[in-house]
N, CA, C, O and the ligand as a Tripos MOL2 file, in Angstrom:
@<TRIPOS>MOLECULE
protein
  317   315    80     0     0
PROTEIN
NO_CHARGES

@<TRIPOS>ATOM
      1 N         101.2340  105.7910   83.8810 N.3       1 MET1
      2 CA        100.0930  104.8780   83.7520 C.3       1 MET1
      3 C          99.6940  104.6870   82.2940 C.2       1 MET1
      4 O          99.1530  103.6510   81.9080 O.2       1 MET1
      5 N          99.9710  105.6980   81.5090 N.am      2 TYR2
      6 CA         99.6650  105.5530   80.0830 C.3       2 TYR2
      7 C         100.5360  104.4670   79.4620 C.2       2 TYR2
      8 O         100.0960  103.7230   78.5860 O.2       2 TYR2
      9 N         101.7650  104.3910   79.9280 N.am      3 ASP3
     10 CA        102.6410  103.3380   79.4450 C.3       3 ASP3
     11 C         101.9890  101.9830   79.6780 C.2       3 ASP3
     12 O         101.9800  101.1140   78.8060 O.2       3 ASP3
     13 N         101.4510  101.8330   80.8700 N.am      4 PHE4
     14 CA        100.8390  100.5600   81.2330 C.3       4 PHE4
     15 C          99.6630  100.2420   80.3140 C.2       4 PHE4
     16 O          99.5140   99.1110   79.8510 O.2       4 PHE4
     17 N          98.8380  101.2370   80.0590 N.am      5 ILE5
     18 CA         97.6650  101.0290   79.2070 C.3       5 ILE5
     19 C          98.0920  100.5430   77.8250 C.2       5 ILE5
     20 O          97.5430   99.5790   77.2920 O.2       5 ILE5
     21 N          99.0700  101.2210   77.2630 N.am      6 VAL6
     22 CA         99.5090  100.8440   75.9280 C.3       6 VAL6
     23 C         100.1100   99.4480   75.9410 C.2       6 VAL6
     24 O          99.8850   98.6580   75.0240 O.2       6 VAL6
     25 N         100.8740   99.1460   76.9810 N.am      7 CYS7
     26 CA        101.5060   97.8340   77.0580 C.3       7 CYS7
     27 C         100.4730   96.7190   77.1580 C.2       7 CYS7
     28 O         100.6910   95.6080   76.6770 O.2       7 CYS7
     29 N          99.3660   97.0260   77.7780 N.am      8 GLU8
     30 CA         98.3710   95.9860   78.0240 C.3       8 GLU8
     31 C          97.3010   95.8930   76.9500 C.2       8 GLU8
     32 O          96.4130   95.0440   77.0370 O.2       8 GLU8
     33 N          97.3680   96.7430   75.9490 N.am      9 MET9
     34 CA         96.3210   96.7010   74.9270 C.3       9 MET9
     35 C          96.3980   95.4190   74.1010 C.2       9 MET9
     36 O          97.4200   94.7340   74.0800 O.2       9 MET9
     37 N          95.3220   95.1210   73.4390 N.am     10 ASP10
     38 CA         95.2450   93.9150   72.6360 C.3      10 ASP10
     39 C          96.2370   93.9760   71.4720 C.2      10 ASP10
     40 O          96.2310   94.9200   70.6820 O.2      10 ASP10
     41 N          97.0730   92.9700   71.3850 N.am     11 LYS11
     42 CA         98.0060   92.9190   70.2610 C.3      11 LYS11
     43 C          97.8840   91.5880   69.5320 C.2      11 LYS11
     44 O          98.8570   91.0790   68.9740 O.2      11 LYS11
     45 N          96.6930   91.0410   69.5440 N.am     12 SER12
     46 CA         96.4830   89.7650   68.8660 C.3      12 SER12
     47 C          96.8020   89.8740   67.3760 C.2      12 SER12
     48 O          97.1470   88.8900   66.7210 O.2      12 SER12
     49 N          96.6750   91.1000   66.8600 N.am     13 TRP13
     50 CA         96.9610   91.3020   65.4330 C.3      13 TRP13
     51 C          98.4250   91.0190   65.1220 C.2      13 TRP13
     52 O          98.7830   90.7420   63.9780 O.2      13 TRP13
     53 N          99.2780   91.0930   66.1640 N.am     14 MET14
     54 CA        100.6990   90.8240   65.9450 C.3      14 MET14
     55 C         100.9280   89.3950   65.4660 C.2      14 MET14
     56 O         101.9460   89.0960   64.8420 O.2      14 MET14
     57 N          99.9820   88.5240   65.7620 N.am     15 HIS15
     58 CA        100.1340   87.1270   65.3860 C.3      15 HIS15
     59 C          99.5610   86.8470   64.0060 C.2      15 HIS15
     60 O          99.6660   85.7350   63.4890 O.2      15 HIS15
     61 N          98.9540   87.8720   63.4170 N.am     16 ALA16
     62 CA         98.4160   87.6900   62.0770 C.3      16 ALA16
     63 C          99.5730   87.6060   61.0830 C.2      16 ALA16
     64 O         100.6730   88.0940   61.3420 O.2      16 ALA16
     65 N          99.3040   86.9870   59.9630 N.am     17 ASP17
     66 CA        100.3110   86.9440   58.9080 C.3      17 ASP17
     67 C         100.6890   88.3750   58.5680 C.2      17 ASP17
     68 O          99.8330   89.2100   58.2750 O.2      17 ASP17
     69 N         101.9910   88.6430   58.6140 N.am     18 ARG18
     70 CA        102.4500   90.0120   58.4220 C.3      18 ARG18
     71 C         102.1490   90.5520   57.0340 C.2      18 ARG18
     72 O         102.1870   91.7630   56.8150 O.2      18 ARG18
     73 N         101.8520   89.6740   56.1070 N.am     19 ARG19
     74 CA        101.5510   90.1450   54.7490 C.3      19 ARG19
     75 C         100.0810   90.5130   54.6030 C.2      19 ARG19
     76 O          99.6650   91.0860   53.5960 O.2      19 ARG19
     77 N          99.3030   90.1720   55.6290 N.am     20 LEU20
     78 CA         97.8780   90.4470   55.5470 C.3      20 LEU20
     79 C          97.5710   91.8800   55.9570 C.2      20 LEU20
     80 O          98.3240   92.5260   56.6860 O.2      20 LEU20
     81 N          96.4350   92.3470   55.4550 N.am     21 LYS21
     82 CA         95.9860   93.6880   55.8010 C.3      21 LYS21
     83 C          95.7760   93.8180   57.3070 C.2      21 LYS21
     84 O          95.9220   94.9020   57.8720 O.2      21 LYS21
     85 N          95.4390   92.7210   57.9400 N.am     22 ALA22
     86 CA         95.1810   92.7500   59.3820 C.3      22 ALA22
     87 C          96.3970   93.2580   60.1450 C.2      22 ALA22
     88 O          96.2570   93.9830   61.1310 O.2      22 ALA22
     89 N          97.5650   92.8860   59.7000 N.am     23 TYR23
     90 CA         98.7770   93.3260   60.3780 C.3      23 TYR23
     91 C          98.9880   94.8140   60.1830 C.2      23 TYR23
     92 O          99.3030   95.5530   61.1150 O.2      23 TYR23
     93 N          98.8060   95.2220   58.9510 N.am     24 GLU24
     94 CA         98.9780   96.6460   58.6430 C.3      24 GLU24
     95 C          97.9850   97.4810   59.4390 C.2      24 GLU24
     96 O          98.3400   98.5160   60.0040 O.2      24 GLU24
     97 N          96.7420   97.0230   59.4790 N.am     25 LEU25
     98 CA         95.7110   97.7440   60.2340 C.3      25 LEU25
     99 C          96.0250   97.7070   61.7240 C.2      25 LEU25
    100 O          95.7570   98.6670   62.4480 O.2      25 LEU25
    101 N          96.5900   96.6060   62.1730 N.am     26 GLY26
    102 CA         96.9510   96.5040   63.5770 C.3      26 GLY26
    103 C          98.0190   97.5190   63.9470 C.2      26 GLY26
    104 O          97.9600   98.1420   65.0070 O.2      26 GLY26
    105 N          98.9910   97.6770   63.0690 N.am     27 VAL27
    106 CA        100.0460   98.6520   63.3040 C.3      27 VAL27
    107 C          99.4550  100.0540   63.3330 C.2      27 VAL27
    108 O          99.8030  100.8660   64.1900 O.2      27 VAL27
    109 N          98.5690  100.3280   62.4010 N.am     28 GLU28
    110 CA         97.9260  101.6430   62.3620 C.3      28 GLU28
    111 C          97.0950  101.8760   63.6100 C.2      28 GLU28
    112 O          97.1200  102.9600   64.1940 O.2      28 GLU28
    113 N          96.3590  100.8480   64.0130 N.am     29 GLY29
    114 CA         95.5140  100.9650   65.1900 C.3      29 GLY29
    115 C          96.3480  101.2000   66.4370 C.2      29 GLY29
    116 O          95.9870  101.9960   67.3040 O.2      29 GLY29
    117 N          97.4590  100.5010   66.5130 N.am     30 PHE30
    118 CA         98.3580  100.6710   67.6450 C.3      30 PHE30
    119 C          98.8790  102.0990   67.6850 C.2      30 PHE30
    120 O          98.9280  102.7310   68.7400 O.2      30 PHE30
    121 N          99.2690  102.5950   66.5120 N.am     31 SER31
    122 CA         99.7900  103.9580   66.4180 C.3      31 SER31
    123 C          98.7500  104.9680   66.8730 C.2      31 SER31
    124 O          99.0450  105.8620   67.6660 O.2      31 SER31
    125 N          97.5370  104.8210   66.3670 N.am     32 ASN32
    126 CA         96.4690  105.7470   66.7240 C.3      32 ASN32
    127 C          96.1510  105.6750   68.2140 C.2      32 ASN32
    128 O          95.9950  106.6980   68.8810 O.2      32 ASN32
    129 N          96.0590  104.4630   68.7170 N.am     33 PHE33
    130 CA         95.7620  104.2670   70.1270 C.3      33 PHE33
    131 C          96.8470  104.9050   70.9890 C.2      33 PHE33
    132 O          96.5590  105.5950   71.9670 O.2      33 PHE33
    133 N          98.0790  104.6630   70.6140 N.am     34 ALA34
    134 CA         99.2020  105.1850   71.3880 C.3      34 ALA34
    135 C          99.1710  106.7060   71.4160 C.2      34 ALA34
    136 O          99.3190  107.3170   72.4750 O.2      34 ALA34
    137 N          98.9810  107.3100   70.2610 N.am     35 VAL35
    138 CA         98.9790  108.7710   70.1820 C.3      35 VAL35
    139 C          97.8380  109.3520   71.0090 C.2      35 VAL35
    140 O          98.0100  110.3570   71.6990 O.2      35 VAL35
    141 N          96.6750  108.7140   70.9350 N.am     36 GLU36
    142 CA         95.5120  109.2100   71.6620 C.3      36 GLU36
    143 C          95.6760  109.0620   73.1720 C.2      36 GLU36
    144 O          95.0920  109.8250   73.9420 O.2      36 GLU36
    145 N          96.4630  108.0900   73.5870 N.am     37 ASN37
    146 CA         96.5760  107.8000   75.0170 C.3      37 ASN37
    147 C          97.9090  108.1970   75.6280 C.2      37 ASN37
    148 O          98.1690  107.9250   76.8000 O.2      37 ASN37
    149 N          98.7350  108.8290   74.8470 N.am     38 LEU38
    150 CA        100.0670  109.1500   75.3340 C.3      38 LEU38
    151 C         100.0730  110.1760   76.4560 C.2      38 LEU38
    152 O         100.8520  110.0580   77.4020 O.2      38 LEU38
    153 N          99.2040  111.1870   76.3570 N.am     39 GLY39
    154 CA         99.2570  112.2410   77.3530 C.3      39 GLY39
    155 C         100.5890  112.9540   77.2630 C.2      39 GLY39
    156 O         100.9920  113.3940   76.1860 O.2      39 GLY39
    157 N         101.2690  113.0710   78.3790 N.am     40 ASN40
    158 CA        102.5720  113.7300   78.3910 C.3      40 ASN40
    159 C         103.7180  112.7530   78.1630 C.2      40 ASN40
    160 O         104.8890  113.1320   78.1560 O.2      40 ASN40
    161 N         103.3570  111.5000   77.9790 N.am     41 THR41
    162 CA        104.3870  110.4880   77.7850 C.3      41 THR41
    163 C         104.8560  110.4920   76.3360 C.2      41 THR41
    164 O         104.0450  110.5730   75.4140 O.2      41 THR41
    165 N         106.1360  110.4070   76.1470 N.am     42 THR42
    166 CA        106.6600  110.3960   74.7860 C.3      42 THR42
    167 C         107.1490  109.0150   74.3700 C.2      42 THR42
    168 O         107.2970  108.7390   73.1790 O.2      42 THR42
    169 N         107.3970  108.1560   75.3380 N.am     43 HIS43
    170 CA        107.9100  106.8370   75.0270 C.3      43 HIS43
    171 C         106.9920  105.7650   75.5890 C.2      43 HIS43
    172 O         106.5110  105.8710   76.7170 O.2      43 HIS43
    173 N         106.7560  104.7380   74.7940 N.am     44 ILE44
    174 CA        105.8850  103.6390   75.2150 C.3      44 ILE44
    175 C         106.5750  102.3050   74.9300 C.2      44 ILE44
    176 O         107.6090  102.2520   74.2630 O.2      44 ILE44
    177 N         105.9870  101.2420   75.4440 N.am     45 CYS45
    178 CA        106.5460   99.9170   75.2110 C.3      45 CYS45
    179 C         106.4170   99.5470   73.7470 C.2      45 CYS45
    180 O         105.3540   99.7000   73.1460 O.2      45 CYS45
    181 N         107.4970   99.0650   73.1860 N.am     46 CYS46
    182 CA        107.4450   98.5920   71.8170 C.3      46 CYS46
    183 C         106.9410   97.1480   71.8070 C.2      46 CYS46
    184 O         107.5350   96.2800   72.4460 O.2      46 CYS46
    185 N         105.8430   96.8880   71.0800 N.am     47 PRO47
    186 CA        105.2730   95.5460   71.0560 C.3      47 PRO47
    187 C         106.0030   94.5970   70.1180 C.2      47 PRO47
    188 O         105.6990   93.4060   70.0620 O.2      47 PRO47
    189 N         106.9660   95.1340   69.3850 N.am     48 TYR48
    190 CA        107.7110   94.2790   68.4620 C.3      48 TYR48
    191 C         108.3840   93.1760   69.2720 C.2      48 TYR48
    192 O         108.9340   93.4250   70.3450 O.2      48 TYR48
    193 N         108.3340   91.9690   68.7500 N.am     49 VAL49
    194 CA        108.7670   90.7870   69.5020 C.3      49 VAL49
    195 C         110.1900   90.9050   70.0220 C.2      49 VAL49
    196 O         110.4750   90.4710   71.1380 O.2      49 VAL49
    197 N         111.0800   91.4780   69.2440 N.am     50 LYS50
    198 CA        112.4740   91.5550   69.6800 C.3      50 LYS50
    199 C         112.6940   92.6060   70.7600 C.2      50 LYS50
    200 O         113.7090   92.5890   71.4570 O.2      50 LYS50
    201 N         111.7350   93.5200   70.8940 N.am     51 CYS51
    202 CA        111.8220   94.5140   71.9640 C.3      51 CYS51
    203 C         111.1240   93.9910   73.2180 C.2      51 CYS51
    204 O         111.2250   94.5910   74.2880 O.2      51 CYS51
    205 N         110.4310   92.8950   73.0800 N.am     52 GLY52
    206 CA        109.8600   92.2140   74.2350 C.3      52 GLY52
    207 C         108.7900   92.9830   74.9700 C.2      52 GLY52
    208 O         108.4550   92.6440   76.1050 O.2      52 GLY52
    209 N         108.2360   94.0270   74.3360 N.am     53 ASN53
    210 CA        107.1840   94.8000   74.9780 C.3      53 ASN53
    211 C         107.7050   95.4520   76.2620 C.2      53 ASN53
    212 O         106.9300   95.7990   77.1530 O.2      53 ASN53
    213 N         109.0090   95.6110   76.3390 N.am     54 ILE54
    214 CA        109.6240   96.1530   77.5510 C.3      54 ILE54
    215 C         110.3750   97.4350   77.2420 C.2      54 ILE54
    216 O         110.3140   98.4040   77.9980 O.2      54 ILE54
    217 N         111.0770   97.4300   76.1320 N.am     55 ARG55
    218 CA        111.8600   98.6010   75.7740 C.3      55 ARG55
    219 C         110.9490   99.7640   75.4270 C.2      55 ARG55
    220 O         109.8850   99.5890   74.8330 O.2      55 ARG55
    221 N         111.3880  100.9510   75.8100 N.am     56 LEU56
    222 CA        110.5890  102.1400   75.5580 C.3      56 LEU56
    223 C         111.1680  102.9350   74.3920 C.2      56 LEU56
    224 O         112.3680  103.2050   74.3260 O.2      56 LEU56
    225 N         110.2610  103.3050   73.4650 N.am     57 PHE57
    226 CA        110.6650  104.1070   72.3250 C.3      57 PHE57
    227 C         109.5730  105.1080   72.0060 C.2      57 PHE57
    228 O         108.4400  104.9890   72.4720 O.2      57 PHE57
    229 N         109.9340  106.0970   71.2050 N.am     58 GLY58
    230 CA        108.9210  106.9980   70.6920 C.3      58 GLY58
    231 C         108.0670  106.2500   69.6850 C.2      58 GLY58
    232 O         108.5000  105.2470   69.1170 O.2      58 GLY58
    233 N         106.8460  106.7410   69.4630 N.am     59 VAL59
    234 CA        105.9190  106.0440   68.5730 C.3      59 VAL59
    235 C         106.5030  105.8790   67.1750 C.2      59 VAL59
    236 O         106.3450  104.8290   66.5520 O.2      59 VAL59
    237 N         107.1770  106.9140   66.6830 N.am     60 GLY60
    238 CA        107.7230  106.8440   65.3310 C.3      60 GLY60
    239 C         108.7300  105.7130   65.1780 C.2      60 GLY60
    240 O         108.7580  105.0260   64.1570 O.2      60 GLY60
    241 N         109.5450  105.5310   66.1910 N.am     61 ILE61
    242 CA        110.5440  104.4630   66.1440 C.3      61 ILE61
    243 C         109.8680  103.1080   66.2150 C.2      61 ILE61
    244 O         110.2880  102.1600   65.5520 O.2      61 ILE61
    245 N         108.8270  103.0210   67.0140 N.am     62 ILE62
    246 CA        108.1110  101.7540   67.1190 C.3      62 ILE62
    247 C         107.4440  101.4050   65.7940 C.2      62 ILE62
    248 O         107.4070  100.2390   65.3990 O.2      62 ILE62
    249 N         106.9210  102.4140   65.1120 N.am     63 MET63
    250 CA        106.3300  102.1540   63.8040 C.3      63 MET63
    251 C         107.3900  101.5930   62.8590 C.2      63 MET63
    252 O         107.1170  100.6890   62.0700 O.2      63 MET63
    253 N         108.5790  102.1310   62.9470 N.am     64 ASP64
    254 CA        109.6690  101.6190   62.1120 C.3      64 ASP64
    255 C         109.9350  100.1510   62.4300 C.2      64 ASP64
    256 O         110.0990   99.3260   61.5310 O.2      64 ASP64
    257 N         109.9730   99.8430   63.7130 N.am     65 HIS65
    258 CA        110.2350   98.4550   64.1160 C.3      65 HIS65
    259 C         109.1740   97.5350   63.5460 C.2      65 HIS65
    260 O         109.4830   96.4820   62.9880 O.2      65 HIS65
    261 N         107.9200   97.9410   63.6910 N.am     66 LEU66
    262 CA        106.8280   97.0630   63.2860 C.3      66 LEU66
    263 C         106.7400   96.9170   61.7800 C.2      66 LEU66
    264 O         106.4630   95.8320   61.2680 O.2      66 LEU66
    265 N         106.9750   98.0100   61.0720 N.am     67 TYR67
    266 CA        106.8580   97.9490   59.6200 C.3      67 TYR67
    267 C         108.0800   97.3070   58.9680 C.2      67 TYR67
    268 O         107.9550   96.4020   58.1430 O.2      67 TYR67
    269 N         109.2500   97.7850   59.3470 N.am     68 PHE68
    270 CA        110.4410   97.3530   58.6290 C.3      68 PHE68
    271 C         111.0220   96.0480   59.1590 C.2      68 PHE68
    272 O         111.6770   95.3120   58.4220 O.2      68 PHE68
    273 N         110.7860   95.7650   60.4190 N.am     69 ASN69
    274 CA        111.2740   94.5040   60.9660 C.3      69 ASN69
    275 C         110.1690   93.4670   61.0350 C.2      69 ASN69
    276 O         110.4190   92.2690   60.9020 O.2      69 ASN69
    277 N         108.9480   93.9330   61.2410 N.am     70 GLY70
    278 CA        107.8550   93.0000   61.4470 C.3      70 GLY70
    279 C         107.2990   92.4430   60.1630 C.2      70 GLY70
    280 O         106.8670   91.2920   60.1180 O.2      70 GLY70
    281 N         107.3040   93.2340   59.1340 N.am     71 ILE71
    282 CA        106.7370   92.7830   57.8670 C.3      71 ILE71
    283 C         107.7990   92.0670   57.0360 C.2      71 ILE71
    284 O         108.9400   92.5150   56.9200 O.2      71 ILE71
    285 N         107.3890   90.9670   56.4770 N.am     72 ASP72
    286 CA        108.2840   90.1640   55.6520 C.3      72 ASP72
    287 C         109.0170   91.0450   54.6410 C.2      72 ASP72
    288 O         108.3930   91.7410   53.8400 O.2      72 ASP72
    289 N         110.3270   91.0030   54.6890 N.am     73 GLN73
    290 CA        111.1180   91.8640   53.8200 C.3      73 GLN73
    291 C         110.8940   91.5680   52.3420 C.2      73 GLN73
    292 O         111.1140   92.4310   51.4920 O.2      73 GLN73
    293 N         110.4600   90.3600   52.0380 N.am     74 SER74
    294 CA        110.2740   90.0060   50.6360 C.3      74 SER74
    295 C         108.9480   90.5530   50.0880 C.2      74 SER74
    296 O         108.6950   90.5440   48.8840 O.2      74 SER74
    297 N         108.1260   91.0210   51.0090 N.am     75 TYR75
    298 CA        106.8380   91.5340   50.5850 C.3      75 TYR75
    299 C         106.9710   93.0250   50.3070 C.2      75 TYR75
    300 O         107.1850   93.8230   51.2190 O.2      75 TYR75
    301 N         106.8450   93.3810   49.0630 N.am     76 LYS76
    302 CA        107.0770   94.7690   48.6720 C.3      76 LYS76
    303 C         105.8400   95.6200   48.9040 C.2      76 LYS76
    304 O         105.1360   96.0000   47.9680 O.2      76 LYS76
    305 N         105.5930   95.9110   50.1760 N.am     77 ILE77
    306 CA        104.3800   96.6280   50.5300 C.3      77 ILE77
    307 C         104.4220   98.0720   50.0390 C.2      77 ILE77
    308 O         103.3780   98.7010   49.8640 O.2      77 ILE77
    309 N         105.6030   98.5900   49.8220 N.am     78 TRP78
    310 CA        105.7230  100.0060   49.4480 C.3      78 TRP78
    311 C         105.6580  100.2100   47.9300 C.2      78 TRP78
    312 O         105.5230  101.3390   47.4590 O.2      78 TRP78
    313 N         105.7530   99.1290   47.1780 N.am     79 SER79
    314 CA        105.7850   99.3110   45.7200 C.3      79 SER79
    315 C         104.4410   99.0400   45.0890 C.2      79 SER79
    316 O         104.2970   99.1480   43.8720 O.2      79 SER79
    317 ZN        110.8680   97.9280   68.9610 Zn       80 ZN80
@<TRIPOS>BOND
     1     1     2 1
     2     2     3 1
     3     3     4 2
     4     3     5 am
     5     5     6 1
     6     6     7 1
     7     7     8 2
     8     7     9 am
     9     9    10 1
    10    10    11 1
    11    11    12 2
    12    11    13 am
    13    13    14 1
    14    14    15 1
    15    15    16 2
    16    15    17 am
    17    17    18 1
    18    18    19 1
    19    19    20 2
    20    19    21 am
    21    21    22 1
    22    22    23 1
    23    23    24 2
    24    23    25 am
    25    25    26 1
    26    26    27 1
    27    27    28 2
    28    27    29 am
    29    29    30 1
    30    30    31 1
    31    31    32 2
    32    31    33 am
    33    33    34 1
    34    34    35 1
    35    35    36 2
    36    35    37 am
    37    37    38 1
    38    38    39 1
    39    39    40 2
    40    39    41 am
    41    41    42 1
    42    42    43 1
    43    43    44 2
    44    43    45 am
    45    45    46 1
    46    46    47 1
    47    47    48 2
    48    47    49 am
    49    49    50 1
    50    50    51 1
    51    51    52 2
    52    51    53 am
    53    53    54 1
    54    54    55 1
    55    55    56 2
    56    55    57 am
    57    57    58 1
    58    58    59 1
    59    59    60 2
    60    59    61 am
    61    61    62 1
    62    62    63 1
    63    63    64 2
    64    63    65 am
    65    65    66 1
    66    66    67 1
    67    67    68 2
    68    67    69 am
    69    69    70 1
    70    70    71 1
    71    71    72 2
    72    71    73 am
    73    73    74 1
    74    74    75 1
    75    75    76 2
    76    75    77 am
    77    77    78 1
    78    78    79 1
    79    79    80 2
    80    79    81 am
    81    81    82 1
    82    82    83 1
    83    83    84 2
    84    83    85 am
    85    85    86 1
    86    86    87 1
    87    87    88 2
    88    87    89 am
    89    89    90 1
    90    90    91 1
    91    91    92 2
    92    91    93 am
    93    93    94 1
    94    94    95 1
    95    95    96 2
    96    95    97 am
    97    97    98 1
    98    98    99 1
    99    99   100 2
   100    99   101 am
   101   101   102 1
   102   102   103 1
   103   103   104 2
   104   103   105 am
   105   105   106 1
   106   106   107 1
   107   107   108 2
   108   107   109 am
   109   109   110 1
   110   110   111 1
   111   111   112 2
   112   111   113 am
   113   113   114 1
   114   114   115 1
   115   115   116 2
   116   115   117 am
   117   117   118 1
   118   118   119 1
   119   119   120 2
   120   119   121 am
   121   121   122 1
   122   122   123 1
   123   123   124 2
   124   123   125 am
   125   125   126 1
   126   126   127 1
   127   127   128 2
   128   127   129 am
   129   129   130 1
   130   130   131 1
   131   131   132 2
   132   131   133 am
   133   133   134 1
   134   134   135 1
   135   135   136 2
   136   135   137 am
   137   137   138 1
   138   138   139 1
   139   139   140 2
   140   139   141 am
   141   141   142 1
   142   142   143 1
   143   143   144 2
   144   143   145 am
   145   145   146 1
   146   146   147 1
   147   147   148 2
   148   147   149 am
   149   149   150 1
   150   150   151 1
   151   151   152 2
   152   151   153 am
   153   153   154 1
   154   154   155 1
   155   155   156 2
   156   155   157 am
   157   157   158 1
   158   158   159 1
   159   159   160 2
   160   159   161 am
   161   161   162 1
   162   162   163 1
   163   163   164 2
   164   163   165 am
   165   165   166 1
   166   166   167 1
   167   167   168 2
   168   167   169 am
   169   169   170 1
   170   170   171 1
   171   171   172 2
   172   171   173 am
   173   173   174 1
   174   174   175 1
   175   175   176 2
   176   175   177 am
   177   177   178 1
   178   178   179 1
   179   179   180 2
   180   179   181 am
   181   181   182 1
   182   182   183 1
   183   183   184 2
   184   183   185 am
   185   185   186 1
   186   186   187 1
   187   187   188 2
   188   187   189 am
   189   189   190 1
   190   190   191 1
   191   191   192 2
   192   191   193 am
   193   193   194 1
   194   194   195 1
   195   195   196 2
   196   195   197 am
   197   197   198 1
   198   198   199 1
   199   199   200 2
   200   199   201 am
   201   201   202 1
   202   202   203 1
   203   203   204 2
   204   203   205 am
   205   205   206 1
   206   206   207 1
   207   207   208 2
   208   207   209 am
   209   209   210 1
   210   210   211 1
   211   211   212 2
   212   211   213 am
   213   213   214 1
   214   214   215 1
   215   215   216 2
   216   215   217 am
   217   217   218 1
   218   218   219 1
   219   219   220 2
   220   219   221 am
   221   221   222 1
   222   222   223 1
   223   223   224 2
   224   223   225 am
   225   225   226 1
   226   226   227 1
   227   227   228 2
   228   227   229 am
   229   229   230 1
   230   230   231 1
   231   231   232 2
   232   231   233 am
   233   233   234 1
   234   234   235 1
   235   235   236 2
   236   235   237 am
   237   237   238 1
   238   238   239 1
   239   239   240 2
   240   239   241 am
   241   241   242 1
   242   242   243 1
   243   243   244 2
   244   243   245 am
   245   245   246 1
   246   246   247 1
   247   247   248 2
   248   247   249 am
   249   249   250 1
   250   250   251 1
   251   251   252 2
   252   251   253 am
   253   253   254 1
   254   254   255 1
   255   255   256 2
   256   255   257 am
   257   257   258 1
   258   258   259 1
   259   259   260 2
   260   259   261 am
   261   261   262 1
   262   262   263 1
   263   263   264 2
   264   263   265 am
   265   265   266 1
   266   266   267 1
   267   267   268 2
   268   267   269 am
   269   269   270 1
   270   270   271 1
   271   271   272 2
   272   271   273 am
   273   273   274 1
   274   274   275 1
   275   275   276 2
   276   275   277 am
   277   277   278 1
   278   278   279 1
   279   279   280 2
   280   279   281 am
   281   281   282 1
   282   282   283 1
   283   283   284 2
   284   283   285 am
   285   285   286 1
   286   286   287 1
   287   287   288 2
   288   287   289 am
   289   289   290 1
   290   290   291 1
   291   291   292 2
   292   291   293 am
   293   293   294 1
   294   294   295 1
   295   295   296 2
   296   295   297 am
   297   297   298 1
   298   298   299 1
   299   299   300 2
   300   299   301 am
   301   301   302 1
   302   302   303 1
   303   303   304 2
   304   303   305 am
   305   305   306 1
   306   306   307 1
   307   307   308 2
   308   307   309 am
   309   309   310 1
   310   310   311 1
   311   311   312 2
   312   311   313 am
   313   313   314 1
   314   314   315 1
   315   315   316 2
@<TRIPOS>SUBSTRUCTURE
     1 MET1         2 RESIDUE 1 A MET
     2 TYR2         6 RESIDUE 1 A TYR
     3 ASP3        10 RESIDUE 1 A ASP
     4 PHE4        14 RESIDUE 1 A PHE
     5 ILE5        18 RESIDUE 1 A ILE
     6 VAL6        22 RESIDUE 1 A VAL
     7 CYS7        26 RESIDUE 1 A CYS
     8 GLU8        30 RESIDUE 1 A GLU
     9 MET9        34 RESIDUE 1 A MET
    10 ASP10       38 RESIDUE 1 A ASP
    11 LYS11       42 RESIDUE 1 A LYS
    12 SER12       46 RESIDUE 1 A SER
    13 TRP13       50 RESIDUE 1 A TRP
    14 MET14       54 RESIDUE 1 A MET
    15 HIS15       58 RESIDUE 1 A HIS
    16 ALA16       62 RESIDUE 1 A ALA
    17 ASP17       66 RESIDUE 1 A ASP
    18 ARG18       70 RESIDUE 1 A ARG
    19 ARG19       74 RESIDUE 1 A ARG
    20 LEU20       78 RESIDUE 1 A LEU
    21 LYS21       82 RESIDUE 1 A LYS
    22 ALA22       86 RESIDUE 1 A ALA
    23 TYR23       90 RESIDUE 1 A TYR
    24 GLU24       94 RESIDUE 1 A GLU
    25 LEU25       98 RESIDUE 1 A LEU
    26 GLY26      102 RESIDUE 1 A GLY
    27 VAL27      106 RESIDUE 1 A VAL
    28 GLU28      110 RESIDUE 1 A GLU
    29 GLY29      114 RESIDUE 1 A GLY
    30 PHE30      118 RESIDUE 1 A PHE
    31 SER31      122 RESIDUE 1 A SER
    32 ASN32      126 RESIDUE 1 A ASN
    33 PHE33      130 RESIDUE 1 A PHE
    34 ALA34      134 RESIDUE 1 A ALA
    35 VAL35      138 RESIDUE 1 A VAL
    36 GLU36      142 RESIDUE 1 A GLU
    37 ASN37      146 RESIDUE 1 A ASN
    38 LEU38      150 RESIDUE 1 A LEU
    39 GLY39      154 RESIDUE 1 A GLY
    40 ASN40      158 RESIDUE 1 A ASN
    41 THR41      162 RESIDUE 1 A THR
    42 THR42      166 RESIDUE 1 A THR
    43 HIS43      170 RESIDUE 1 A HIS
    44 ILE44      174 RESIDUE 1 A ILE
    45 CYS45      178 RESIDUE 1 A CYS
    46 CYS46      182 RESIDUE 1 A CYS
    47 PRO47      186 RESIDUE 1 A PRO
    48 TYR48      190 RESIDUE 1 A TYR
    49 VAL49      194 RESIDUE 1 A VAL
    50 LYS50      198 RESIDUE 1 A LYS
    51 CYS51      202 RESIDUE 1 A CYS
    52 GLY52      206 RESIDUE 1 A GLY
    53 ASN53      210 RESIDUE 1 A ASN
    54 ILE54      214 RESIDUE 1 A ILE
    55 ARG55      218 RESIDUE 1 A ARG
    56 LEU56      222 RESIDUE 1 A LEU
    57 PHE57      226 RESIDUE 1 A PHE
    58 GLY58      230 RESIDUE 1 A GLY
    59 VAL59      234 RESIDUE 1 A VAL
    60 GLY60      238 RESIDUE 1 A GLY
    61 ILE61      242 RESIDUE 1 A ILE
    62 ILE62      246 RESIDUE 1 A ILE
    63 MET63      250 RESIDUE 1 A MET
    64 ASP64      254 RESIDUE 1 A ASP
    65 HIS65      258 RESIDUE 1 A HIS
    66 LEU66      262 RESIDUE 1 A LEU
    67 TYR67      266 RESIDUE 1 A TYR
    68 PHE68      270 RESIDUE 1 A PHE
    69 ASN69      274 RESIDUE 1 A ASN
    70 GLY70      278 RESIDUE 1 A GLY
    71 ILE71      282 RESIDUE 1 A ILE
    72 ASP72      286 RESIDUE 1 A ASP
    73 GLN73      290 RESIDUE 1 A GLN
    74 SER74      294 RESIDUE 1 A SER
    75 TYR75      298 RESIDUE 1 A TYR
    76 LYS76      302 RESIDUE 1 A LYS
    77 ILE77      306 RESIDUE 1 A ILE
    78 TRP78      310 RESIDUE 1 A TRP
    79 SER79      314 RESIDUE 1 A SER
    80 ZN80       317 GROUP 0 **** ****
């Protein structure tokens, strides 16, 4: 049931410009929400568009998807 909760949470931030702080905060919020609601579940739906909110991954992998695939590669957020 935790999977369901995470899958159904608000992801409107996903539609924000990926270069905006809103996207970064959305990813962080998703991470925090997921961790707080995981319970005994280790894998949740990945909200990244190419995973279709269907594939199940660990939170760390989903963060990778959202940060490295979701954020414009030309935007040097790490530098
Ligand atoms: Zn994914």
